[in-house]
N, C-alpha and C positions, 0 to 999 in steps of 0.2 A: 504493500500500500503505500503512495507516497503523501508527501506534506500536502498538495492541491489539495487532495480528497479531503485531508483530515480539519483543513483550515476550513474548507468550504461547507462541511456539514456542521461545525461546531456552531457558524456564525448564521447559518442560513436554515438548517431544518428546525432546531428547537424554537418554534412559534408558540408553543404554549405559555400562557400567561403564569408567571410565577410569583405565588405570594410570600415565599418562604424570606424573602429579603425586607420585609415589612420591618420598620425601626421600633414597634411595639414591642416592648418587653413581656413575655407570656408569664413571667412570675408577675410581674408589677399587675397586669391586666387581671390575672387570679386573684390576686390579693384586693382589688378594689371589687369585683363581683362579690367577694366573700364579704365585704365591709358593707354591701348593701343589704346583705341577707339579716343581720344581727344589728343593734344598737351598742355601741361603744364609743368611749371617748377616743379624742384625737390622737393621745398619746400612746394608748393602747394601737390604734390603727397602724400608725407610724412603727412602732414595735415590731408589730407582726409582718408587714411588707418588708421592713428591711432585714427581718430574719429569714426571708426567701433567699436572700442573697448568702446565707453563711459567712457573715464577716469574721465572727468570731473565729472561725476553723480556718479562714485563708491567712487570719493574721499569724495565728500558732503555727500556721505549715511555713509563713516566710521566718518566722522566728528561729523556728527548728532548722530550716534548713541553713539559714545563715550561722547556726549555732551559737545565737544570742542567749543570755541568760536576761530573764524577767528584770533581775535588778538593773543590768548593763542596758538595756533596751529603755529603762526609764531614765536613766541617766543621760542616754541619746535624745530622747523625745521630751524630757521635762515632766513627764507623766510617772507616778507611782507605781513601782511593783504591783502593789495590789489591785490598783486599777486597771492595769494592762491585763493582770489576770481574769479579771472580771470581765473585761471586754473578749478575751476568748471564750471564755465561757457561757458568752451570751447573757451575763445578767446585768451588763449596760450596754447602751446603744450608742455608739461613737458618732460624735458631732463631725463635721466634715473639717472643721480646723484639726480636730485631733486625728483623723485618716491623713490629714494632708503631712503632718508633721511624721508618721509612721511612715507614709508612702516615701517620703525623702530620705528616710534612714536607711529603706531598701532599695532605693532608688529604681521605683515602681511609680505608673502614674497611677490618679484616682481610679482609672477604668478598671485597674485590677482587680478591684474590690468589687465592682458590677457588672463584670462579665462572667460568663459561664463557658469556659474553654470546650467542654464538653458538647456544648449546645451548637458550638463552629465546626465540630468535624464535618467532614464532608461525608456525606451519604446521599446518592443520588439513585433513584430507582428509574430504570426505563422498562416500560410494559412493553409486551412483544407486540401490540397492535399500534403503539406511536411510534414505530421504527419505520424508514422509508428506504427503498431499493434504490441504488443508484448505479448506473454503466462507469467502468474504467474511466472514460473519457465521453462527455456528451456528443462530441463529433466524430466517435468512431463508428463505423458501419458494421464492425464483427468486436465488440469490447472483449477483451481477454477475461474480464471477471465483471461480477456486480457485486455491490457491496451495501451491507448497512451497518451503522454506526450503534455500537451496543451500550454507549455512554455519552450519548450526545447532549445530556441534558447537564452533567456535571462540567463545573469550572476549573479553571487553573488544573487541568489534570496532569499527572506524571507519565501517563502511557495513553496510546489510543488503541481501543478495542474493535473488531469488527468482524462480523459473520459474512463470509463472501461465498459465491456462487462462481464455479468454473466450467463454462461450457465447453464442451468437446472442441478442440481447436488443433489444426497443425502446427509443426515448429516454427513456420514462417510466420503464422497470425500472433503469436508471443510478442508483444512489444516489450522492449527494455526498459527499466526505469532504475531510479537510485535516489535513495535520500540519508540524510544524516542519521547516526542513532543505530540502533539494532531491531533487529525482528524477531517475533517467534511466531511459528506456523505449524498447527495443528489440523489434521485432516480428520473430519468425523463422517465423512461419507464419499464415496467413490474413490478414484484414483487422480492426483493433481501431479504433473509435471513441472519441476521449477528450475529453470537454468540459471545457474551461478557461475559467473566467471567462465563462460564459454563450456561449460558442462552441463547436461542435463540429469536431474536426481529424480527418481519416480517414487513419489510417496502416497502409500496406499492408507486405507482407513486405519486409525490408530497411530499412524506414524506422526512423527513432530522434527522439527529443525529449528536451530535458534543462529542466525548468522547476522554479520554486519552489513546493515543496508546501505552503506556508502559505496558499495560495489553493484555493478549493473546486474539485475535478475529481473527474470520473467516468469510468468506462470501459464499454465495452459490445461485443461480438463483432457484426461487420456482415458479412452474406452468409447463406451456407448451412451453413459448417462452423465448429465451435470455433478461434477463433485462439488463438495462443501468442506470450508474449513472456518477456524477461528484463527483470525490473525490479529498480533499485537505488535505494534510499535512502540518504541520508546526513544526518547531525545538524546543527544549525544551527551556521554558524560564529561562534566567539567572539572 
């Protein structure tokens, strides 16, 4: 697979509206909804909302990671060891100035305490019916392969994954191409011929190959039926 195809599919195939990038914090919205269901004073509401961010645990993790004792952190921040202990245990709700002092000691931004890194981990699902099939080249009368992007909805990918069909073609119909990085090829149905550096390798169902894709290579279906394969490409190492 080449970079032209991967770039095209990333920028043009995904036309679904994605609401996952909403700026509204789900913890905050959940807390607000809960507050509407019961009557409580403003201090209790604020405490419950802030508790969803687990500020005390994040503070404790920073302190333990830096191997700083409560007394020493108190000296750096101007806070008592007792107060810091209560902050870590969730018995006290820190003010923004207090968090700012602590953040400066640990050289982190205030956003460290209000973001959930687990929620930012990439997890992108592509359903079978959402994929589209494209020819190797739109202007080719006999494309060497047709491909579907298996992870088109994911952003900032470290690899490209495809499901590809390889119609039966003659050796002369297989067009060579190349792209920086590496490629992994696994045949799941039929037989595929892969020409690599002027030599053709016959890949049958269940066979796999990993190669430097910066060298010229080409594919073609062999036999009587269209072959299928999973193709994964990666960028060059830096």
